[in-house]
ZADO-74668 format. One record per residue (C-alpha): residue number from 0; residue in three letters; chain; x, y, z. Coordinates in nm, 3 decimals, decimal comma. Example, Ala and Ser with C-alpha at 12.3 -4.5 7.8 and 13.67 -1.06 7.14 Angstrom:
<site 0; 'ALA'; 'A'; <1,230; -0,450; 0,780>>
<site 1; 'SER'; 'A'; <1,367; -0,106; 0,714>>
//
This chain:
<site 0; 'UNK'; 'A'; <0,002; -0,007; 0,007>>
<site 1; 'UNK'; 'A'; <0,167; 0,324; -0,109>>
<site 2; 'UNK'; 'A'; <0,194; 0,619; 0,134>>
<site 3; 'UNK'; 'A'; <0,047; 0,904; -0,043>>
<site 4; 'UNK'; 'A'; <0,038; 1,133; 0,280>>
<site 5; 'UNK'; 'A'; <0,325; 1,184; 0,506>>
<site 6; 'UNK'; 'A'; <0,288; 1,046; 0,871>>
<site 7; 'UNK'; 'A'; <0,201; 1,393; 1,002>>
<site 8; 'UNK'; 'A'; <-0,107; 1,413; 0,785>>
<site 9; 'UNK'; 'A'; <-0,230; 1,057; 0,822>>
<site 10; 'UNK'; 'A'; <-0,364; 1,070; 1,172>>
<site 11; 'UNK'; 'A'; <-0,480; 1,379; 1,377>>
<site 12; 'UNK'; 'A'; <-0,436; 1,174; 1,700>>
<site 13; 'UNK'; 'A'; <-0,048; 1,184; 1,642>>
<site 14; 'UNK'; 'A'; <-0,005; 1,525; 1,480>>
<site 15; 'UNK'; 'A'; <0,108; 1,673; 1,820>>
<site 16; 'UNK'; 'A'; <0,376; 1,383; 1,831>>
<site 17; 'UNK'; 'A'; <0,522; 1,482; 1,494>>
<site 18; 'UNK'; 'A'; <0,516; 1,844; 1,571>>
<site 19; 'UNK'; 'A'; <0,721; 1,783; 1,878>>
<site 20; 'UNK'; 'A'; <0,953; 1,551; 1,675>>
<site 21; 'UNK'; 'A'; <1,014; 1,825; 1,433>>
<site 22; 'UNK'; 'A'; <1,122; 2,039; 1,737>>
<site 23; 'UNK'; 'A'; <1,350; 1,749; 1,845>>
<site 24; 'UNK'; 'A'; <1,131; 1,655; 2,145>>
<site 25; 'UNK'; 'A'; <0,990; 1,315; 2,241>>
<site 26; 'UNK'; 'A'; <0,635; 1,287; 2,352>>
<site 27; 'UNK'; 'A'; <0,473; 0,983; 2,534>>
<site 28; 'UNK'; 'A'; <0,109; 0,923; 2,600>>
<site 29; 'UNK'; 'A'; <-0,014; 0,899; 2,963>>
<site 30; 'UNK'; 'A'; <-0,362; 0,731; 3,047>>
<site 31; 'UNK'; 'A'; <-0,568; 0,952; 3,258>>
<site 32; 'UNK'; 'A'; <-0,756; 0,636; 3,413>>
<site 33; 'UNK'; 'A'; <-0,484; 0,396; 3,502>>
<site 34; 'UNK'; 'A'; <-0,176; 0,628; 3,492>>
<site 35; 'UNK'; 'A'; <0,032; 0,404; 3,266>>
<site 36; 'UNK'; 'A'; <0,272; 0,568; 3,005>>
<site 37; 'UNK'; 'A'; <0,287; 0,421; 2,670>>
<site 38; 'UNK'; 'A'; <0,469; 0,440; 2,340>>
<site 39; 'UNK'; 'A'; <0,395; 0,431; 2,030>>
<site 40; 'UNK'; 'A'; <0,136; 0,715; 2,010>>
<site 41; 'UNK'; 'A'; <-0,227; 0,598; 1,988>>
<site 42; 'UNK'; 'A'; <-0,562; 0,729; 2,099>>
<site 43; 'UNK'; 'A'; <-0,639; 0,443; 2,357>>
<site 44; 'UNK'; 'A'; <-0,452; 0,313; 2,641>>
<site 45; 'UNK'; 'A'; <-0,309; -0,035; 2,565>>
<site 46; 'UNK'; 'A'; <-0,322; -0,129; 2,944>>
<site 47; 'UNK'; 'A'; <-0,683; -0,040; 3,018>>
<site 48; 'UNK'; 'A'; <-0,851; 0,062; 2,693>>
<site 49; 'UNK'; 'A'; <-0,940; 0,413; 2,818>>
<site 50; 'UNK'; 'A'; <-0,973; 0,695; 2,568>>
<site 51; 'UNK'; 'A'; <-0,849; 0,942; 2,840>>
<site 52; 'UNK'; 'A'; <-0,497; 0,981; 2,711>>
<site 53; 'UNK'; 'A'; <-0,273; 1,296; 2,713>>
<site 54; 'UNK'; 'A'; <0,074; 1,378; 2,589>>
<site 55; 'UNK'; 'A'; <0,378; 1,408; 2,832>>
<site 56; 'UNK'; 'A'; <0,736; 1,534; 2,753>>
<site 57; 'UNK'; 'A'; <0,986; 1,270; 2,791>>
<site 58; 'UNK'; 'A'; <1,329; 1,327; 2,916>>
<site 59; 'UNK'; 'A'; <1,455; 1,152; 2,600>>
<site 60; 'UNK'; 'A'; <1,706; 0,967; 2,808>>
<site 61; 'UNK'; 'A'; <1,726; 0,596; 2,886>>
<site 62; 'UNK'; 'A'; <1,934; 0,280; 2,874>>
<site 63; 'UNK'; 'A'; <1,987; -0,011; 2,634>>
<site 64; 'UNK'; 'A'; <1,759; -0,292; 2,726>>
<site 65; 'UNK'; 'A'; <1,856; -0,525; 2,435>>
<site 66; 'UNK'; 'A'; <2,027; -0,459; 2,105>>
<site 67; 'UNK'; 'A'; <2,151; -0,630; 1,787>>
<site 68; 'UNK'; 'A'; <2,424; -0,509; 1,560>>
<site 69; 'UNK'; 'A'; <2,370; -0,625; 1,189>>
<site 70; 'UNK'; 'A'; <2,703; -0,620; 1,006>>
<site 71; 'UNK'; 'A'; <2,591; -0,583; 0,642>>
<site 72; 'UNK'; 'A'; <2,382; -0,265; 0,626>>
<site 73; 'UNK'; 'A'; <2,461; 0,036; 0,405>>
<site 74; 'UNK'; 'A'; <2,502; 0,265; 0,728>>
<site 75; 'UNK'; 'A'; <2,631; 0,163; 1,069>>
<site 76; 'UNK'; 'A'; <2,370; 0,126; 1,336>>
<site 77; 'UNK'; 'A'; <2,232; -0,107; 1,604>>
<site 78; 'UNK'; 'A'; <1,869; -0,203; 1,641>>
<site 79; 'UNK'; 'A'; <1,762; -0,177; 2,003>>
<site 80; 'UNK'; 'A'; <1,513; -0,179; 2,275>>
<site 81; 'UNK'; 'A'; <1,539; 0,135; 2,481>>
<site 82; 'UNK'; 'A'; <1,405; 0,164; 2,829>>
<site 83; 'UNK'; 'A'; <1,325; 0,535; 2,881>>
<site 84; 'UNK'; 'A'; <1,378; 0,689; 3,225>>
<site 85; 'UNK'; 'A'; <1,001; 0,712; 3,238>>
<site 86; 'UNK'; 'A'; <0,968; 0,332; 3,228>>
<site 87; 'UNK'; 'A'; <0,846; 0,292; 2,877>>
<site 88; 'UNK'; 'A'; <1,042; 0,047; 2,654>>
<site 89; 'UNK'; 'A'; <1,044; 0,127; 2,278>>
<site 90; 'UNK'; 'A'; <1,227; -0,016; 1,968>>
<site 91; 'UNK'; 'A'; <1,457; 0,208; 1,775>>
<site 92; 'UNK'; 'A'; <1,807; 0,238; 1,639>>
<site 93; 'UNK'; 'A'; <2,139; 0,345; 1,789>>
<site 94; 'UNK'; 'A'; <2,336; 0,569; 1,551>>
<site 95; 'UNK'; 'A'; <2,642; 0,803; 1,558>>
<site 96; 'UNK'; 'A'; <2,805; 0,596; 1,835>>
<site 97; 'UNK'; 'A'; <3,088; 0,352; 1,888>>
<site 98; 'UNK'; 'A'; <2,859; 0,055; 1,801>>
<site 99; 'UNK'; 'A'; <3,135; -0,208; 1,890>>
<site 100; 'UNK'; 'A'; <3,135; -0,078; 2,255>>
<site 101; 'UNK'; 'A'; <2,753; -0,087; 2,307>>
<site 102; 'UNK'; 'A'; <2,650; -0,263; 2,638>>
<site 103; 'UNK'; 'A'; <2,310; -0,355; 2,794>>
<site 104; 'UNK'; 'A'; <2,231; -0,089; 3,056>>
<site 105; 'UNK'; 'A'; <2,442; 0,180; 2,865>>
<site 106; 'UNK'; 'A'; <2,296; 0,520; 2,885>>
<site 107; 'UNK'; 'A'; <2,142; 0,674; 2,570>>
<site 108; 'UNK'; 'A'; <1,957; 0,969; 2,459>>
<site 109; 'UNK'; 'A'; <1,719; 1,066; 2,172>>
<site 110; 'UNK'; 'A'; <1,904; 1,174; 1,850>>
<site 111; 'UNK'; 'A'; <1,639; 1,278; 1,587>>
<site 112; 'UNK'; 'A'; <1,741; 1,214; 1,226>>
<site 113; 'UNK'; 'A'; <1,571; 1,500; 1,056>>
<site 114; 'UNK'; 'A'; <1,429; 1,410; 0,718>>
<site 115; 'UNK'; 'A'; <1,131; 1,410; 0,503>>
<site 116; 'UNK'; 'A'; <0,848; 1,336; 0,517>>
<site 117; 'UNK'; 'A'; <0,906; 1,304; 0,895>>
<site 118; 'UNK'; 'A'; <1,182; 1,292; 1,151>>
<site 119; 'UNK'; 'A'; <1,310; 0,958; 1,243>>
<site 120; 'UNK'; 'A'; <1,345; 0,863; 1,608>>
<site 121; 'UNK'; 'A'; <1,696; 0,729; 1,686>>
<site 122; 'UNK'; 'A'; <1,918; 0,713; 1,983>>
<site 123; 'UNK'; 'A'; <2,291; 0,781; 2,048>>
<site 124; 'UNK'; 'A'; <2,511; 0,705; 2,344>>
<site 125; 'UNK'; 'A'; <2,576; 0,977; 2,608>>
<site 126; 'UNK'; 'A'; <2,949; 0,935; 2,545>>
<site 127; 'UNK'; 'A'; <2,912; 1,004; 2,183>>
<site 128; 'UNK'; 'A'; <2,690; 1,300; 2,234>>
<site 129; 'UNK'; 'A'; <2,934; 1,445; 2,483>>
<site 130; 'UNK'; 'A'; <3,215; 1,400; 2,241>>
<site 131; 'UNK'; 'A'; <3,032; 1,577; 1,969>>
<site 132; 'UNK'; 'A'; <2,963; 1,861; 2,215>>
<site 133; 'UNK'; 'A'; <3,328; 1,878; 2,313>>
<site 134; 'UNK'; 'A'; <3,442; 1,882; 1,943>>
<site 135; 'UNK'; 'A'; <3,198; 2,153; 1,846>>
<site 136; 'UNK'; 'A'; <3,321; 2,383; 2,141>>
<site 137; 'UNK'; 'A'; <3,687; 2,305; 2,044>>
<site 138; 'UNK'; 'A'; <3,621; 2,404; 1,677>>
<site 139; 'UNK'; 'A'; <3,449; 2,733; 1,792>>
<site 140; 'UNK'; 'A'; <3,716; 2,822; 2,032>>
<site 141; 'UNK'; 'A'; <3,984; 2,747; 1,765>>
<site 142; 'UNK'; 'A'; <3,795; 2,968; 1,520>>
<site 143; 'UNK'; 'A'; <3,760; 3,247; 1,783>>
<site 144; 'UNK'; 'A'; <3,392; 3,213; 1,824>>
<site 145; 'UNK'; 'A'; <3,211; 3,219; 2,169>>
<site 146; 'UNK'; 'A'; <3,328; 3,305; 2,510>>
//
């Protein structure tokens, strides 16, 4: 079945999720009846069936619960189950990190891959993110930019 519309336009129930994704924010749903958080976004709670769900900002941080590293892909990545700090587990990919050094329990954070028709939810390791920040600051300092 071809996708004539982008994901943002397909379902009004998830439009807020995709808008937040474009702003590099991760939203979860929380049930107003049973209090459980869940992901992927949907209008009904998968735990109790309630339609009283609302959006909640995620920290975007979590740990690797499980992962697999396919070796013959066009770009390096690891498929993973991430357990967010909020307790929700979700399936995603880990990118832009030292994949040979991944470990169960390792801390990760959201790393949105911006593209069309919609951003792609991915994760990277905290170590890799800190290294990128250090490199960016060093380059700026060497160029005489910033404080």
